[in-house]
N, C-alpha and C positions, 0 to 999 in steps of 0.2 A: 385766638384770632385765626389760626390756620383752619381749624375745624369750621369756624363760622364762615370764612370766605369760601371754602369748598362747598359748604352747604348752599350758599347763594348761587355759586356757579353751576352746580349740577342739578338744582331743582328749578331751573330758570322759569319754565312755564308749566310745571307739573301741578296744576291745580284747576279746579272748576269753580262754578259760582257758589258752591257751598263753602263755609268757613271751616274746611277740614284741617286737621293737624297733620303735617308731613314729617314723619320721622326720618332722620338721616341714617340710612343703613347701607344702601347700595348706590354708589356714585354713578356707576355705568347705567343703571336703570333710570336714575333721575335725569341723566343727560339725554337718554332716549325720549323721556317724557317731554323734555324741552323741545325736541325736534318735532314731536307729534302734536303738541298743544300750542295754539297761537296765543299771544298775550291778550289779556283782557283790558280793554280801554273803556273809559267813561266818556260818552258823547253828550253834548249839550249844545243847543242851537245858539246859546248866548256866548259861546267861546269866542273871544276877539281874535283878530288877525294876529298871527304869530310875529309879524314884523314889529309890533309894538310890545316889547318885552315887559315894560312897566304895566301895561294893561293886562297882559297875561298873568303877571304876578298878582295884581290886585284881584283879578277874577278868581284865581286859585285860593287866595286868602279868604275871599268872600264865600267861596264854595266850602272851604274848610270850616268857616264859622256858621254856615247854614244848618249844619247838624247841631242842634242845640244840646249840649252835653250838660246835664245836671248831675253833680256829684254829691252823693250822700256823705254823711260825716265819716271821716277816716278813723279807722281803728289804729291808734298809735302803736299798739303792740303787734299788729299784723297788717302792715301797709300793703302787702301783696294780695290781700284777699280780694277776689274778683267781685264779691258782692258789695264792695264799697262804692261802686259806680253803677248808675243806671243811665241808659241812653234812650232819649225820646226821639223817635225816628224823623219827624218832620213837623213843620208849623201846622199843617192840617191836622195832624194827630193831636197836637196840643189843643187846637180849637175844639176838636170833637170831644176831648176829655172834659174841657170846661163846659161844653153844652150838656154833657151827661151829668154834670154836677149842679144843674139848675134846680131851683126850688120846685116843690110839688105843684104849686099853683101854676107856675110857668109851663110845666109839662102837661097838666090837664088842659090849659088854655090852648096849647099847640095841638093837642089831640082833638079838641073840639073844632079848631080851624080846619084840621085835616078832613073832618066829616062833612064840611060844607060842600055843597055841589059846585060844579064848575060855574054854573050860572051865578050862584051866590058869591063865589069868589070874584067873578068878574064885576058883579054889582058892587062889591065892597073892596075893590082893588085898592082904592085910595087908603082905606083904613088899614088894610093888610100891609101896604107899602110903608105907611107911617109906622106901623108896629115893628116892621123889620128894621127901619132906619133907627127907631128908638132903641131897639135891642142892640144894634151894632154900636150906637153911640155909648150906650151903657157899658158894653163890653170894652170899648176903647178906653173909657175913663177908668174902668176897673183895672185894666192892665197898666194904665199910665200912673194912676194915683193910688190905687189900692192893690198893688201887686202882692199876692200871697207869698210869704216867706217860708222857707223850710223850717223844720223844728230843730235846727242846729245852727251854730254861729256861721254867718256868711258875710262876705264883703263884696262890694262892687268892683269888678275888674273891667277895664276898658281895653279892648283888643285892637291892635293895629290892623289895617291902616286907617280905618274910618272911625275908630274909637267906639266900636260896638260894645254896649254894656251887657255884661253877663253877671250872674250871681255865682260866686265860687265859695267853697267852704273855707273857713278861716284856719286852715291847716297848711303847712308847708307843702307846696307842690308847684308844678309848672302848668298853668292853665293853657298856655299857647306857645308853640315853637314852630318857626318857619325858616327854611334855608333857601336862599337864592344862590344857586350853583351855576357858574358859567365855565364851561370847558373851552379852553382856548386851543387854537390850532397847533400851538407849540407843545401841547400836552400839559400845560399848567392849568390849575383849577382854582378859580377865584370863588371864594365862599363868603357870603354875608348871612349871618344867623341872627334872627330876632327871637329872643326868648323872654317871655313874660313870666316872672316868678313871684310867688307869694311867700314871704319870709316871716317867721315869727320868732327868730332868735335861737333856733335849735340847730337843725342841720345846716342852715345857711347863716350861721352866726358871723362868719368871716367872708361872706360873699360867695358868688357862684364860681366854680372851677369847671372848665371845659376839658373833657378827656378825649384825646384823639389817638388813633393807632400809631405806633412808632414804626411798624413794619407793614408792608403789603405782601400778599401771597398770591401767586398765580394759580391757574388751574393745575399745572403740573408740579406744584409744590415749591417753586422757586420763591425766594424771599429776599427783599431788599428794603432798606430803611426809607421812609418818606422824608421829603424835604419840605419843611413847614416854615413859612415866613409870616409872622404876626404883624398885621398893619395897625389895628387899633381895637380898643374895647371901650364901649361907652355904656354908662348906666344913666337912664333917663336923659339921654342926649348929652351927657357930660363925660368927656374922655377921662378914663382912669388908667394909670400905668399898670400894665400886665406884662408877664414874661413867660417864656417857654421853659419847661422843666421835663426832663426825661427820667423815667424810672420804670425798670422792667420792660415790658413790651408796650408801654403807653407813653404818650407825650401829653403833658398837662399845660393848659393855659391858666396860670395862677396869678393872683395879685402880686405886683412888684413889692409892695409894702403892706404889712398887715393892717387891716381896718375892720371895724365892727359894723355889720349891716343891721340897722335898726329895723324892727318889724314893720312890714308894709308891702306894697306892690311895686315891683321894679321891672323896667324893660331893659334888658341887656342886648347889646349888639356886638357880635364878634365878627371881625373882618380879618381874613387871613388867606394866604395862597398856599396851595398844596401842589407839590411837583412829584413826579415819578409814581403817580397813582393810576396811570393808564397803561394797561398791559397790552402788548402787541403780540398778535398771533399771525398765522400765515394769511388768513383771509379777512380778518377784522381786528379792530381794537375794542377793548372792553373797559368799562368804568364801573366800579362797585363802591358804594358808600353807605355807611350806617348814619342816617340823618341825626338820630338822637344820641348815638354813641353807646347805648346799652350799658352805661357805666354810672349813671346817677342813682342815688338812693332816694329818688323822688318820683312820684307819679307824673306822667306827661298826659294831660287831658286831651289836647289837640296837637297834632303834629302833621306837617306837610312840607313839601319842597317843590321848587321849580328848577328844572335843569335846562340850560341853554346849550345846545350842541354847537360844535365849531363851524360846521358848514351848513349848506342848505339841503343836503341830502337827507332822505328819510332814514331814521335809525333802523338798523337791521333787526333789532329786537329790544324789548324793554319789559321788565318784570319788577314787582314790588311785593314784599312780604313784611309781616310783623311777627314779633315773637322774640324768643331767646335762643341761646345756643342749644343745639340738639333737636329743636322742634320749631318750625316756622308755620305761620297761619296765613291763609289767603284772606286777609282783612284789610287790604289796601286797594285804593282805586287809582287808576292812571288816567289823566286828562291829556289828550293830544290836541294842542292848540295849533300847531303847524309842524312842518318837517323838523325844525330845529328848536322846538319848545315843548317840553313835557312837564306835566304837573303830577305830583304824587301826594295822596292824602291817606292817612290812616283812618279807617272807619271806626275804630274803637280806641279807647284810652290805652296807653302803654304803661305797664306797671314796672316795678323795679327789676332791672335786668333785661327788659324788653326793648326792642328798637324797631325802627322803620328802615328796612333794607332795600336798596335800589340796585339794579343791575341793568346796564345799557350797553348794547353792542352797536358799534358805529363803523362806517366804511373807513378803510385805511387812507383813502384819498383825501379825507378831510383834515389830515394831520401833516405837519411839516416834519421831515426826517430830522433826527437829532444829530447835531454836528459833533465833531471829535472833541472839542473843548468841553462840551456838556457831558459827553460820555466819560471823559477823564475825571471830571468833577464827581460824577456818580460813582466811578470806580473808587475814588478816595472815600466817598461816603460808605461804600460797602466794605472796603478792606483797609481803610486808612489806619485804624488803631492797630490792626495786626501788623501792617507793614512798618509802622513807626516803632512799635515795641520790638519787632524782630531786628530792625536796624540797630536799636539800642543794645539788644543782647549781643548781636554780632560784633558791635564796636567794643563792648567790654571783653568778650572772649578774644577778639583780635588784639586788643591792647595788651592783655595779659600775656598772650602768646609771644608777641613781638618783644615785650619787656623781658620775658624769660629767656628768649633766644639771645638777646643782647647781653643779658647777665651771664649766660654761659660762655659767650665769646670774649667778654671783657670782664675779668674777675675784679677789676678795680672800679667798675662803673657804679656799683651801689655801696661803696664803702662809706659807712656812717661813723661819725665820731661818738665814742662811748667812754664816759668817765669810768675807768676800770680800776677798781681797788682789788685787793687780794681775794676777798670772797667772790667778787664778780669774775675774776680771772679763773678761779677754780670752777665756778658754775659754767662758764663758757667752755673750758677745756674738758670737764668731766660730766657736765650736765647734772650736777649734784650740789646740794648745800648740806654740809654735815659739821661734825665737831671740829674737823680740821679747818673748815671755813671760818668758824667762830674764833679759834685760836689764832688764825692768821690775821683776823681783825684786831685781836689784842696786841699782836706784834706791831701792827700799824700804830696803835695808840702808844706803844712803847717808843716807836720811832719819833713820834711827836712829843715825847717826854711828858705824857699824861699819866702813864702808869709804869710800874716795874713789877718784877716777880721776886719773891724770896722763897728759899727752900731750906727747911730745917728738918733733916731726917726725911721721913716720908710725907711731911706736911708741906704743901705748897700754898702760898698766899699771893693774892693780887693786891698791890699797894697803889693807892691813888697819890701821886706825887704833887699835884697842884689842883687848885679850884679854878684856875684860869683856863676856860675851855673856849675862848674866843676863836681859836684856830680850827676848831672842829666844825663839821657840818651839823645840820639839824639832826640827821639820823644818828651820827656819832654821839651827840649830846644826849639824845634820848636813850641810847643803849647804855651810856655811862651812868645816867640817872637811875635806870632800872637795875644796874649792876651794883652800884655803891649806895645809892640813897644818900643818907647823911654820914655814912661811915667813910673812913679813909683806908680801911683794909678789910678784906674778906678772905677767909680761908676757903680753899677748894675742897669742901667736904659736904656731908649731908646737911649741916646747919645752914649753908648758903645755897643749897640746891635750887630752892624756889627762885632766888634772885638770878642765878645763872640761867635758869630755864626761861625766865621772862626776858632777859637780855638777849638770849639766843633766838627766841621767837620774834622779837622786834627786829633784830638784824636780818633774819630770814625773810620776813615780810617785806622789809625795805629792799632787799636785794632782788627778790622776785618781782616786786613792783617796778623797780628800775629796769629790769630786763623786759617786762611787758611794755613799758612806755617806750623803750628803745625799739622794740618790735613794731609798735604802732608808728613811731617816727620813721622807721625805714620803709614802712608800707603805706605811709600817709598819702603819697602822691597817687598810688593806685586806687586807694579808697576814695579820694576826692574825685578822681577821674570817673570811677564807676558810679559813684553817687550822683555826679553831675549828669551822666548819661541817663540814669533813672529819672531824675528830675526833668531833664530836657524832654525825654520821651513822654512823660505824663503831661507836660505843658502843651506839647503839640497835639496830643490826643484830646486834651480838654478843649483846645481851640476848634476841634472838629464838631463839638457839641453846641448846645444852646446856652448852657450855664457854665461859663469858663471858671469863675471863682469857686462855685459850688462843686463842680466835678473835680477840679484840681485839688481842693482841700479834702474831698472825700478820698481820692486816690492816694494823697499823701498820708492820710490817716491809716488806710489799709496797708500801705507800704511800711509805715512805722510799726504796725502790728506784726507784719511779717518779720521785720528786723528783730523785734523783741523776742519773738518765738524762736527764731534761728539762733539768736544769742544764747538763749537758755539751752537749746539743744546742743550747741557747741561748747558749752561750759562743762568742765569735768565735774561729775557728781559720783562720788565713791559708792554711795548706797545704791545698789542696783535696782531695788524695788522703788525707791524714790525716783530714780532715773527713768524707769519704765513709765511711771505715772506722769511725770512731767513731760516726757517726750510724747506720750500718747495724747495728753491734753493739748500740747502745742500743735501736734499734727491735726487734731480736730479743729482748732482755731484757724489754722492755715487753710484747711479745706473750706471752712465756713467763710473765711475772708475772700477766697477765690470765687465762691458762689455769689457772695454779696457784690463783689466787684463786677461780676457778670451782668448785674442789673444796669450798669452804665456802659460797659464795653463788652466786646465779644469774649467768649470763654478762652479762645486761643490767646488773645491779647492779654488777658488776665494771667494766664499761665506763663507767658513770656515775661511779664513784669515780675512775677515771683521768681522766675529763673534768673533774672538780672540780680535781684537781691541775694539769692542763694549763691550766685557766682562770686559776689563780693566776699561773703564769708568763706566760701570754699577756697578761693585763690588767696585770700589773706591768711588762711590757715596753712596753705601750702608754702607761701612765701615766708611764713613765720617758723617753718621747720629749720632744723640745724643745717640742712643742705640748701636752704633757700636764700633769702636776702641776708641772713646772718652768717652765711657760709664763710665769708672772708674774715669776720671777727672771730668766729669759732676756730678757723684754721690758724689764725695768728696766736690765739690763746693756746691751742694744742702744740704749736711749734715753740712756745716760749720755754718749755722744758729743755729743748735742744739748745736754745740760746743760752740759758743759764748753765747748762752742762759744758758747752764749748767755751764759755767765758768765765768759768769758775776761778781760774788762776788769776785773772785780771781783777775780777770783782772782789776777791778775798784780800786784796792788797790794802784796801783803805775803807773810807766811809761809804763807798758804793755798796758795800755789803749791808750797812744799816738800812739804806734805801730799798734794797732788794730782799731783805731778810723775810718779810711777810710773804712776798711772791714766791721765794724759794720754798717756804714751808707749804704754801697753797698748792704748788704743783708737785710736791713731794720730791724735791731735788736736793734735800739736805745731806744725802750721802756724799755728794760732791763738794760739800763745804764743811770740812772738819774745823775744830777750834784751832786757831793759830794766834800767836802773840799780837799780830797786827789788828785782829778783830776781837780779841778776848774781852775788851771792856764792854762791848755791846753785842756780844754773842749770846743769844737766848734760844737757839734752835733745840738744844738738848732739853732744857726745862720746858719748852713749848711742847715737845713730844711727850714728856711725862705728864704734862697737864692735859693733853688730849687723851692720853690713856686713862686718866682719872675721871674724865667727864662721862 
């Protein structure tokens, strides 16, 4: 779009009467040509007064139709081929061709009449006049009733506004397109497009979609988005629901609901208002427009436009070109009806990728200055997604910083309840799960009178005392089932090694899972806050666009993809080669997601959204560290050893020892608890140590 706009700007009047192709190479040279070459206008004595805009539009349409375009059969495999269309230049040319195709007898008769002397012609004037009248009547009847048809399938197409009938090939194309453009003094542009299409169920199976630019670019390379308001779309004068959809650098007017367009001839009318498409410079204002959009995969046989200017002042300059990006041709005519009415007509059909480009320079005095509220609205259009995403990111970073500072100042602020058994106590205190953790779990089962230990020489056995496990948790039941199965006693040797290993793994997985869930619970408030900021930011960004639900669901999908990739990258993977592959793949997906998101929002805003999601994972990982939100719990677990050491004398006096025996073994404080008569009946620290040595 940028190159196309600069092309129009800098080759403004650099053409002559020939249909030369202008290559876009030197912008400065083309600008100089514009200053040296006056615009070419088409004059006609029949041009109506510019005060009657409807009459001007009707005249331009009639002039557009006066060039009778007859299209040969399209090549479906090569719709761009220039030989697929022939243009007959005028009605006189058509009549002369038909005169040349008369019979031999008619030609000999006319030659004989030409040899008659003037006197003889005068004497036989009545006969000659009757002959001419008869020939004219025969020609009229032939044209009306026996019109010769081309040797390919054709259909009758009636062109607005007077219903002029033409023959058009029975292939999908646009026989006629006319834009009525009114530039208002506020800078808004009201556009009504009349498009006649011939559909056969191929490219136009689901109706016509209009493509408009999403951005406009000035001479000095500045870019801002267009504001487009869709008023209505009618098909054969019946209003059909349409909506706006943005994708990439284009805005599409598409059907609101999917419908199938049956083969036939249809007249579409698009009515919409464009804002922010008038560029203001020091000495003049400028309007550029591509009438056809250069984006259809259809041939446009006839195209034209009428532009109504905001004031009565004469335009400072106007030019029109046809063609595609990179090369434009001087094959457009300009009709000047009055100071504020200009007509534009393409002299030739426009093929796929070609357009009719208009450029008009106007006095600045014809426009009303933009007020502050409108400028603020435009500022939001330009930078709204960046500002919203940046605010969301700063809110997340600020929220985490404030929470971290408060956590450092108040050690009890984030204290969370954790159901702490002996294995969890050891994991918190030493950040490890090992055989001592497993044996401390067995001591807890002993406390609940589920198991006991027996020792005969070097042989240690674990005895199941009861089948009533109602007092156990689900995890404890699963470990017991893996350990004993249907047996009531297992020896601690190689014969039961597989059972002990299964029970050990089940207990380890349950302990680590409990720790992770506790970490998430401690961090849940921060995760919800950050996720809410991401969602809120995307909601407000979607509100700035034309398709709230579509844009929002698309951004949600991309954000979920970011979250999945970051989750994989933060997950510990021990195989370094697999880790490299997964991390590289996730990085590629993230980069691709940012580029796809750039189709709907600006690149910086897309990066900010990714940064918000990354912050959630980064800060959650920081808070999940041992010196983060778990700091108080870990500190309590580490200090539990001192508690057991300082209170060993009191605990060893009675049944408190039974309740603390598993914890004593878990934090390795058994040296402070020797066997005494008071606790001899339930003292198992010695056999537990030997059991741990055997595992």
